[in-house]
C-alpha positions in Angstrom: -9.8 29.4 -35.8 -12.3 29.2 -38.6 -15.0 26.9 -37.3 -16.7 26.5 -40.7 -13.8 25.3 -42.7 -12.1 23.4 -39.9 -8.7 25.0 -40.5 -6.4 25.7 -37.6 -4.2 28.6 -36.9 -0.4 27.8 -36.9 -0.1 28.0 -33.1 -3.1 25.8 -32.6 -1.6 23.2 -35.0 1.7 23.3 -33.0 -0.1 22.9 -29.7 -2.1 19.9 -31.1 1.1 18.3 -32.5 2.9 18.8 -29.2 0.0 17.3 -27.3 0.0 14.2 -29.6 3.8 13.8 -29.1 3.5 14.1 -25.3 0.6 11.5 -25.3 2.7 9.1 -27.4 5.8 9.6 -25.2 3.7 9.1 -22.0 2.2 5.9 -23.4 5.6 4.6 -24.3 7.0 5.4 -20.9 4.0 3.8 -19.2 4.6 0.7 -21.2 8.3 0.6 -20.1 7.2 1.0 -16.4 4.7 -1.8 -16.7 7.2 -4.0 -18.4 9.8 -3.3 -15.7 7.3 -4.1 -12.9 6.4 -7.4 -14.7 10.0 -8.5 -15.4 11.9 -7.1 -12.4 9.7 -6.2 -9.4 7.0 -8.9 -9.4 9.5 -11.8 -9.5 11.5 -10.3 -6.6 8.4 -9.9 -4.6 7.4 -13.5 -5.2 10.9 -14.7 -4.3 11.3 -12.6 -1.1 7.8 -11.8 -0.1 7.4 -14.8 2.2 10.7 -13.8 3.9 9.3 -10.4 4.6 6.1 -11.8 5.9 7.9 -14.2 8.2 10.0 -11.3 9.6 6.8 -9.2 10.1 5.1 -12.1 11.8 8.0 -12.6 14.2 8.0 -8.9 15.1 4.2 -9.0 15.6 4.6 -12.0 17.9 7.2 -10.1 20.0 4.8 -7.1 20.2 1.9 -9.3 21.3 4.0 -10.9 24.0 5.1 -7.4 25.2 1.5 -6.2 25.3 0.5 -9.4 27.2 3.3 -8.8 29.7 2.3 -5.2 30.2 -1.4 -6.1 30.6 -0.5 -8.6 33.4 1.6 -6.1 35.3 0.6 -3.1 37.2 2.4 0.2 36.7 4.6 -0.4 39.7 5.9 -3.6 38.2 3.9 -6.0 40.4 1.6 -8.6 38.8 -2.1 -7.8 39.1 -3.8 -9.2 42.1 -0.8 -8.7 44.5 -1.3 -6.5 47.6 0.1 -3.1 47.1 
């Protein structure tokens, strides 16, 4: 490349054009993804997010009860404090 005149060799010009095309295609695709998330994904999460949270809360409640039961029992199945 001739630095003084600013001209590019043919292959450099092709690489530059390809890079610009890829940049534009990437930006277009990114805009489509953002639009899809805004129009399709976010509304679904808003509609069904509370249902998922309630299901997770119920499962966590069951897990907590199981942990409490295990904490109050000895390994041989007898409650703590009983004679062994």
